[in-house]
N, C-alpha and C positions, 0 to 999 in steps of 0.2 A: 325319703330323706336318707342321705348317705352318712358317712362317718369320716373322721380324720384317721389317716393311717401312715405307717412308715415301714420301709423295708431297707435293710442294709445287706447288700448282695456282695458276697466275698468270692473273689477268684484267686486261687493259689497259683503262684508262679512255679510251675514244675520244670521250667527250663533254667536259664541263667540270666544274669543281668543283661549281657550283650545279645543273647538270643532267648528272649522270654517266650514262654509257652504257657497258655492258660487253659486249664481243663474246664470241667463243668463247675457251676457256681453252687454256693451254699448260702441260703438265707439265714442270717444269724439271729438268734433269739435276744435281741438287744432291747435296751431301754435308755432313757435320757439322751436321745439323739439330738445333736444340734449342729447346724452348719452356719458358717460365717463367710460372706462374700464382700469384697471391698473393691474400690477403684484404686488405681495407682500402685504404689509399691507396698501397700499393706497386704499381708499374705492371706489368701483364702484358706479356710481350715474347717475341720469337722472333728467331732468326738462322739463316742457312744460308750455304753457300759454293758457288760455281760456278767451274769452270775458265774462264779468259778467254783462250783461244788459238784460232787458226785460224778455223774456221767458227763457233765458239762465242764470239762477242765480245759482251759485255754492258756495255761501257763506258757507253753512252748508252741503255740498254734500259729502265731502271725510272724511274718517276715517283712522287711521294708520294701521288697520288690513285689509283694502281693498287691492286688488292686481291689479297691472298694468303690462300689456304686451305691449312692444313697438316693432313695425315692421317698418323697413325701406327697400326700394328696389330702384334699379336704372335701367334705360333703359329697362323697360318692362311694358306691359299693364296687369294689374291684378286687379280684383275686390276684395274688402275687404273680401268678403265671400269665396274667393279662396286662402287666404294667406296660405303659407307653413311654417313649423317650421324653415326652413332655412332662412326665411325672418325676424325672430325674433332676435333682437339684445340685448334685456334685459327684464328680468322678476324680479319684486321686489315689494316693498311696499312703501307707502307714508310716508315721514318723516316730511315735512313742507308744509303748505298752507299759502300763503301770498295774501292779498287783496290789490290792488293798483289802483291808478288813475293818469294818466298823459296826456299831450296834444296829444301824438302820438297814444297811445293805448286806451285811455278812461278808463273805468272801466274794470279791468281784474284780473284774478286769476293766480298766479304763483305757480305751484305745483312742489315740489322737492321730490326726493325719492332715495332709495338705493336698491341694490339687497341684497341677503341674506348673502353676505360676511360680512356684518356689524356684525353679531353675532359672527363670527370667531374672531373678534378683541375685542369684549366686554365680551365674555363668559369666565368664570373661571372653570377650571376642576380639579378633584381630581383623581389621578391614582397611584396605587402601583402594579407594574408588574415586574416579574423577567424573565430573559432569553427570551427576545423578540427582535424585530427589530424596526428601525425607522418608517417604514410605518405602522407597527402594533400599535405603540404608537400613531401615528396621528389618525388612525382609531378608537382606543379606546377613544381618546379625543373627537372625533366627536360623538361617541356613547354615551359618558357621557352627552354631550349637549342634545342629543335626549331624554335622560331619564328625563331631566328637561322640555323639550318642544317636545313632541312626534310628533308635526306637523312640526318640523324644516325640511326643504326640501332638504338640501344639502347632496349629496351622495359622496362616495369616493371609487374608485377601483384602488389601487396603483399597481405599478410594483412589481414583486416578486423577481427580481434579479437586481443587479447593472448594470451599463453600460458595465462592463467587463463580464457579465453573471454569476457572483458569488453571493452567498447568502449575504444578508445584514448583517452587523456587529451585533453580539449578545450584547444586552444592557439590563440594568435593569433601571427602572424609579420609582422615588418617587416624584410625582408632586402634591403638597398639595395646592390646590386652588390658582393656578397661572394661568395667562391668556393663552388661547389657542393659541393666536398669538405668544407668547413667546415660547410655545411648538413647534409650526411650525418652528420658526426661529432656535431653538436649534437643533431639530432632523432632520433638513435639511442640516446640516453641515457635511462635510466629516469625521470629527472625530467621528461622531455618526453613519453615514451610512456605512462607510467603502468603499464608492465610491470615486474615485479620483476627482469627480465633486461635488460641492455644488448643492443643488436643489432650484428651485424657484417654486412659486405656484400662482394660480389665480382661481377664480370661473367663469366658463364659462356660456354661455347663458342658459344652461339647469340646472344651479345650481349644477353642478358637480365640486368638488374640484379637480383641475388638479395639479399634483405634478411631476415636470420634472427636469432632470439633466441640469445644466447650461453648456451644451456641445456646443462648438462653431462650429456648422455645419449650413451652410446657406441653407435655403429651397428654395430660389428664388432670383432673382435680380430685382431691381427697378432702372430704368434709367431716368434721367432728360430729359424732353421734350417728352418722350414716355409714361411713367407711372405716372409722377407727374409734376406739373407746377411751384411749389414754394418750395424753400428749404432755411433753415437757419441752420448755424452751430454755436454751443456755446461751449466754453471751460470754464468749470465750476470748480473752485478750492475752492469754499466757504465751502465745506464739507471735506476738507483735514484734516486728523488726522495722525500725524507722530511721536508722542511720546505717547505710550500707557502705562498707569499705570493700572495694573490689580490686582484685589483682588479676590482670589478664595475661600474665606471663612476660617473657623477655622480648625486647625489641631487637633490631639488627645489631645494636652496639652492646647487647647483653645487659641492658638496664631493665629493671622491672617496671612495667607500665601499670600504674595503679591510680586510683582516685576514690572519691566518695560521692554519695548522693543521699540527700536527707529529705524527709517530709517534716517540716517545722511545725505544722499544725498538729501532727501526731505526737511530735516531741512534747509539745505544750500539754496535750491532753493525756498522754500515756506515759510520759517520762522518757528518759534516754534508754532506747533499746537497740544497742549496736549489734551489727552482724558482719562478720568478715566472709565475703563471698569468694571462696577459694576454688570452687569446682570448675571455674573457667580459667584456671592458671595455665592450661595447655593451649590457650588461644593463640599465643605467639608462635609456638612450635607448629600448631596446626595450620596457621595462615602461611607460614613459610613452606611447610611440606606440601601444601596445596599448589603453591607456585612450582615447586620442583616436579610434582606429578604432572601438572598441566603443561609445563614448558621444560621438559627434561633436557633439551639441548642447550638451554640458556644458563644452566647451573652446573658446576663441576664439583664433585666430591661433597664436602660439607661446607663449601663456600656459601655465604649468605648474600652475596652480591651477584647480580646478573653478569654474564661474561662480556656483554656489550650493551651500548645504548644507541638509540632509544629503546626502552623496554616497556611493554604494555602489560599490565598486571592481569592475571587470571581472575582475581577477585573483582567483584563489583562494589563500588564505593557505597558505604552505608549512608553517607550524607553528602551534601553539596558544599563546596568551598571554592568560590571564585576570587578569593582575595590572595591566598597563599599559593606559592608555586611548589609543585605542579597543581594546577586547578583540577577540580573533579566535580562530577555531577552524580547525584545519587542514582544507583542502578546501572552505572556505566563503569567500564574499566578505566584505569589511570595510566597515563603515559609519562614515564620519568626519563630524564635526559642525562642524569649524572648520579654518582654514588650518594651525594648529599640529598638530592631529590628523592632517591629511593629510600634512604633512611627516614626522611621526613614523612613521605607518603605512608610508609609501613607503620611508623609510630602513630601517625594521625588516625589511620584506619583502626589500629589496635585500641587506641583510646576510645574511638567512637563505638567499637564493638563492645568493649567493657562497660561503657556508660549506658549503652542501649539495654544490655542484660540487667544492669543494676536498676535502671528505671522500671523495667518490666517486673523485676522481683519486688521492688518497693511498692509498686501499684497493687500487688497481690497480698502484701504482708504488713503494710503500715498500720492497718487497723484490725480490730478483732472481728471475728465472724460469728454470726448468729447460727446456732444449730438447733434443729428440731428433732425430737425423738417421739415416734408414735408407736402404739401397739394395736394390733388388730387380730382377728381370727386368722388362722393359717391361710396364707395366700401366696402361692409360689409364682404369681404372674408378673412380678416386678423385676426390673433389671437395674443393676448398679450403673450410675452415670446418668440415668434418665432425669430430666427436669420435670417436676410435678408441682402444681399449685396446691398449697396446703391451706385450708380454711378452718379456723377455730374461733368460735364466738367467745369462748371463755378466756382465751389469751389475746384476743384482738388481732389475730393473724389472718392474712389473706394475700400471700405472695408466693412467688415461685422459688423453690429450692432444688438442689441437685442431690440425688441419692448417693451417699458415701459408703454406706454399709447396710447389709441386710442379714438378719439372723432369723433362722427358721428352727422351730421344733414342732412336735405334733400338737402342742397346745396353742401355738400361735406364731405370729410374725412380728418382729420388731424392725423398724426402718429408721436409720439415722440420716437426716438431711443436713446440708450445709449450703449457705448462700454463696454464689459465685463471686459477687463483689462485696468486699468487706464493708460493713456499715457501723460496727460497734465503736462508739466514741468518735465518730467521724464528723 
């Protein structure tokens, strides 16, 4: 019979931020270790405590550029010198050091930190690329971050085909110093990937950016009384948004293209929950810049009109219109023969793009989502983003959820699941 254990391994940076250098490690005498891993833009984090008395004085010990490796294991006998990479649950850097004193702990240090997913949410990137794909856009954004910080450790090896085995959709991108987090969110959507599934992402324990389709396939089953001992179900409607006002930016005549889309059943059941979708406001500029990038000889300076006609667009039409001129077919370029046709085609495409994003956003947010929280003995074998069937006789549950958050400490593991398709009050 083994035991549960923990090791926090500390590497001091004896170099500089731009040229880090790490010497030998120190296994810290810690307690109350906890790690938190999430999908999407929630930050992965860790914390631990150390007594701060006598010979163990850590008041000026830690620096933000130092590195921390956290190991947790269950039911096995292992010496710290024999730790395996599979025992590591997080690798990151220190963000906060707090000195405290209370009646229970005496003098102690609370150390908090993050893994390197933090940079993904704070970094701004600049990209101008034509005829590429979503995974290549994400990789280019990551490489841009690495030009600013060559020691940035996150790597990315994305899939080369969609879940259907097809090539990813051809896209062009003009991303002018906007956040990498927004880049990930944008180019993980089906309208940019060409995949029927949106993608989710997380940074794993080896600081690899994982980018995977939100495909509802269960990898395993967890059963109450066998795999876990505590369960809680929450029906959460606080984030419901059922009346979407969207603004897709400016058309050729400098008018804002906007509209709305609503789920009237949700309005009836959940009340009026409006939301202004403004993160697509650059769509107009991006659509025009894509044309300039792909057809540089057909535009001069800042002119928004082609130099001559007929002009065939670089963009592929979002929908089909065989009534209005110029006609268009979904997935094909549009040929315009005059300024007025160019204005109409551009405005129509921008409307369709904005409406498509609003519909997809509404589909994911018009109803509340059911969340499940379970507790079990320490088990570091789970991965955020995985779909797992949860079975609970006491709560009448037997369905598949996706892991949103994992919390580990030496006493046990807590997992928070969420359903992919909202069902509360539907």
